[in-house]
TITISE-871117 format. One line per 4 residues: number of its first residue (from 0); for each residue x, y, z of C-alpha. Coordinates in Angstrom, 3 decimals. Example, Ala and Ser with C-alpha at 12.3 -4.5 7.8 and 13.67 -1.06 7.14 Angstrom:
<sites>
0> 12.300/-4.500/7.800; 13.670/-1.060/7.140
</sites>
This chain:
<sites>
0> 4.328/36.363/-9.921; 2.637/36.120/-6.498; -0.672/34.358/-6.405; -3.953/35.970/-5.398
4> -3.840/34.003/-2.161; -0.407/35.414/-1.310; -1.508/38.940/-2.105; -4.596/38.514/0.031
8> -2.531/37.112/2.862; -0.090/40.022/2.716; -2.928/42.513/2.569; -4.618/40.822/5.502
12> -1.475/41.136/7.576; -1.039/44.814/6.745; -4.688/45.787/7.184; -4.673/46.037/11.017
16> -1.617/48.285/10.926; -3.242/50.520/8.310; -6.329/50.915/10.492; -4.118/51.519/13.524
20> -1.924/54.108/11.794; -4.184/57.196/12.302; -4.573/56.511/16.023; -0.842/55.806/16.322
24> 0.018/59.087/14.602; -2.305/61.012/16.924; -0.817/59.219/19.935; 2.735/60.097/18.910
28> 1.995/63.716/17.955; -0.266/64.661/20.856; 1.031/62.452/23.688; 4.391/60.781/23.148
32> 6.207/63.771/21.633; 4.916/66.307/24.224; 5.963/63.964/27.041; 9.404/63.480/25.498
36> 9.817/67.236/25.004; 8.728/67.900/28.592; 11.337/65.438/29.846; 13.938/67.190/27.677
40> 12.987/70.630/29.031; 13.151/69.315/32.588; 16.884/68.652/32.139; 17.685/72.148/30.826
44> 18.126/75.571/32.381; 18.958/79.131/31.341; 22.489/80.387/31.909; 23.134/84.125/31.843
48> 26.509/85.783/31.488; 27.486/89.413/31.921; 24.542/91.789/31.965; 22.361/89.328/30.093
52> 21.744/91.837/27.302; 24.112/90.960/24.478; 23.920/88.221/21.897; 24.849/84.888/23.417
56> 24.632/86.189/26.984; 21.520/84.083/27.591; 21.728/80.467/26.546; 20.179/77.128/27.366
60> 22.482/74.593/29.019; 22.200/71.122/30.488; 20.923/71.065/34.074; 21.041/67.335/34.721
64> 18.728/66.477/37.600; 18.978/69.878/39.292; 15.419/70.854/38.333; 14.082/67.620/39.808
68> 16.024/68.173/43.016; 14.614/71.700/43.246; 11.071/70.446/42.626; 11.319/67.720/45.259
72> 12.713/70.165/47.823; 10.106/72.857/47.084; 7.930/73.205/50.182; 5.131/74.900/48.220
76> 4.744/71.810/46.017; 4.233/69.521/49.002; 1.873/72.044/50.592; -0.196/71.984/47.410
80> -0.284/68.183/47.616; -1.628/68.395/51.160; -4.383/70.742/49.973; -5.241/68.369/47.137
84> -5.257/65.423/49.557; -7.809/67.137/51.797; -9.777/68.316/48.761; -9.712/64.790/47.338
88> -10.965/63.186/50.543; -13.980/65.496/50.509; -14.691/65.055/46.806; -14.129/61.305/46.571
92> -16.241/60.371/49.585; -19.198/62.634/48.788; -19.163/62.367/44.991; -18.798/58.581/44.806
96> -21.153/58.098/47.744; -23.860/60.164/46.058; -23.214/58.484/42.701; -23.636/55.028/44.242
100> -26.743/56.088/46.159; -28.388/57.581/43.054; -27.474/54.542/40.939; -28.983/52.142/43.476
104> -32.126/54.245/43.802; -32.602/54.482/40.032; -32.094/50.735/39.668; -35.131/49.961/41.802
108> -38.457/49.391/40.068; -40.331/51.749/42.405; -38.657/54.961/41.231; -40.952/57.187/39.193
112> -39.677/59.343/36.341; -36.447/57.329/36.262; -35.389/58.629/32.839; -35.976/62.243/33.859
116> -34.065/61.665/37.098; -31.099/60.108/35.270; -30.951/63.019/32.858; -31.246/65.598/35.638
120> -28.422/64.031/37.654; -26.175/63.618/34.606; -26.850/67.078/33.137; -24.317/69.014/35.300
124> -21.535/66.857/33.821; -22.367/68.330/30.402; -21.731/71.875/31.671; -18.153/73.007/30.870
128> -15.964/73.283/33.945; -15.240/76.975/33.435; -18.943/77.778/33.068; -19.752/75.754/36.189
132> -17.005/77.513/38.146; -18.236/80.949/37.083; -21.850/80.088/37.896; -20.990/78.830/41.373
136> -18.555/81.704/41.846; -21.340/84.237/41.421; -23.533/82.219/43.772; -20.713/82.351/46.337
140> -20.162/86.116/46.134; -21.551/87.986/49.168; -23.492/90.396/46.956; -25.199/87.744/44.831
144> -25.493/84.677/47.063; -29.033/83.783/48.188; -27.614/82.731/51.571; -26.765/85.997/53.258
148> -24.348/85.972/56.139; -22.310/83.026/54.825; -18.917/83.772/53.293; -18.376/80.840/50.954
152> -15.006/82.186/49.792; -13.401/82.729/53.195; -10.200/80.929/54.126; -12.116/78.401/56.231
156> -14.786/77.553/53.633; -13.219/78.046/50.196; -11.919/74.460/50.050; -15.438/73.104/50.569
160> -16.818/75.575/48.033; -14.391/74.315/45.399; -15.180/70.718/46.317; -18.881/71.457/45.866
164> -18.264/72.541/42.257; -16.439/69.279/41.517; -19.081/67.151/43.246; -21.895/68.917/41.395
168> -20.224/68.350/38.045; -18.846/64.837/38.531; -21.561/62.933/40.368; -23.669/62.414/37.242
172> -20.894/60.769/35.235; -20.011/58.343/38.016; -23.686/57.619/38.630; -24.132/56.705/34.955
176> -21.142/54.331/35.016; -22.433/52.589/38.139; -26.028/52.519/36.884; -24.937/50.946/33.590
180> -23.038/48.267/35.504; -26.099/47.610/37.662; -28.313/47.099/34.618; -25.934/44.375/33.417
184> -26.517/42.259/36.544; -28.926/39.360/35.846; -32.334/39.973/37.397; -32.491/36.324/38.467
188> -30.042/37.098/41.286; -32.432/39.674/42.741; -35.424/37.369/42.377; -33.587/34.552/44.157
192> -32.638/36.902/46.998; -36.247/38.094/47.328; -37.456/34.498/47.453; -35.060/33.991/50.374
196> -36.727/36.904/52.152; -34.049/39.555/51.572; -35.165/43.173/51.712; -34.202/45.720/49.046
200> -31.619/47.230/51.383; -30.051/43.832/52.031; -30.040/43.070/48.295; -28.255/46.350/47.647
204> -25.640/45.744/50.348; -25.009/42.019/49.863; -25.741/41.455/46.163; -25.480/44.632/44.136
208> -22.507/46.380/45.737; -20.186/43.305/45.778; -20.892/42.649/42.086; -20.476/46.362/41.417
212> -16.968/46.544/42.909; -15.072/46.625/39.562; -17.162/49.603/38.429; -16.715/51.312/41.805
216> -12.952/50.866/41.541; -12.988/52.215/37.976; -14.836/55.369/38.995; -12.560/55.764/42.017
220> -9.426/55.628/39.849; -10.908/58.165/37.432; -11.810/60.404/40.361; -8.332/60.138/41.901
224> -6.758/61.195/38.604; -9.231/64.074/38.227; -8.562/65.208/41.800; -4.808/65.289/41.284
228> -5.410/67.320/38.120; -7.669/69.889/39.789; -7.091/73.172/37.991; -10.324/74.729/36.765
232> -11.989/75.356/40.121; -9.124/77.258/41.825; -8.252/79.111/38.611; -11.817/80.315/37.985
236> -12.596/81.177/41.617; -9.243/82.800/42.404; -10.117/86.233/40.880; -13.147/86.387/43.196
240> -11.186/86.041/46.444; -7.714/86.422/47.903; -7.928/83.165/49.869; -6.846/80.906/46.972
244> -3.058/80.963/46.424; -1.552/80.694/42.956; 0.006/77.366/43.950; -3.176/75.909/45.424
248> -2.726/72.616/43.567; 0.252/71.024/41.794; -1.203/71.956/38.394; -1.805/75.592/39.304
252> 1.777/75.729/40.605; 3.053/74.325/37.303; 0.999/76.908/35.405; 2.300/79.743/37.595
256> 5.916/78.628/37.229; 5.640/78.253/33.455; 3.496/81.194/32.366; 3.704/83.732/35.208
260> 7.299/83.305/36.330; 8.416/82.210/32.856; 10.424/79.229/34.137; 9.470/76.466/31.720
264> 12.328/74.247/32.843; 11.338/74.063/36.516; 7.684/73.705/35.520; 8.555/70.768/33.245
268> 10.415/69.000/36.054; 7.519/69.604/38.444; 5.095/68.233/35.834; 7.092/65.007/35.540
272> 7.187/64.672/39.335; 3.420/65.238/39.567; 2.780/62.688/36.801; 4.931/60.141/38.611
276> 3.122/60.660/41.917; -0.244/60.383/40.136; 0.767/57.046/38.610; 1.935/55.768/41.991
280> -1.363/56.763/43.627; -3.513/55.206/40.886; -1.600/51.945/40.532; -1.124/51.714/44.291
284> -4.876/51.946/44.798; -5.473/49.310/42.113; -2.935/46.967/43.677; -4.572/47.280/47.078
288> -8.116/46.572/45.913; -7.764/44.368/42.832; -7.772/41.076/44.790; -11.151/41.891/46.315
292> -12.637/43.265/43.092; -11.183/41.000/40.424; -10.139/37.922/42.374; -6.450/38.324/41.493
296> -3.754/37.091/43.837; -0.967/39.537/42.986
</sites>
């Protein structure tokens, strides 16, 4: 008969797996299985025979890599990537720049009503994306905008209007991440810099920002992923104007292919391609900057 020590040892070994089991089940059900099924769909296609009306005249067959070849040769997909690239440049520069500026300002001792300011800047992040898009959409409409004579939804301005919605909603989150990282920096570093005669601007540029680089990189990676996944803004604003195409971004193209055109197989292949490009962009960015931020050599 096993001793109490043996039973305790066995139970101790199994305990971590028991605690991990619920998260593992959720991971498999809501992430691993959908990804596997998407990959499966991406290798299938519909084959029709005859008039396509009788039983067995429409069936699912193996497509191999044909759907991937079609996705990679689809000009509209690469056009949507170019739009997202331009959109991302606007959003990343302004949103992260404002987030860093607000975080540095709130970290100084001279700012009054710091708690109110933090809450006010963060509050837009708590607004659901659809609600934010609708609110800004009505502010952009010619009949309801307070700025008469400016067409915010024209072909030349709609990209900036969509970027404004993302910047308004995302700056607060990034500011909070950067501000939290700033509060973790020992105050002795600032005091030593002040004793050496450094101004607050010089402290921010030469002390705070270099130490803050890991947090800046983290928020940049999150923002790159969010930019690639832009969907809410063009989808919500599209009914208000005819200047936003249905394939504005890779995700809106996937949605259109799957649920408007009814081609789940091509949409699945495009989704895998988009996911692969997103991973390349994120890990490529990390590889470029990690030596500076984390002191790694490879």
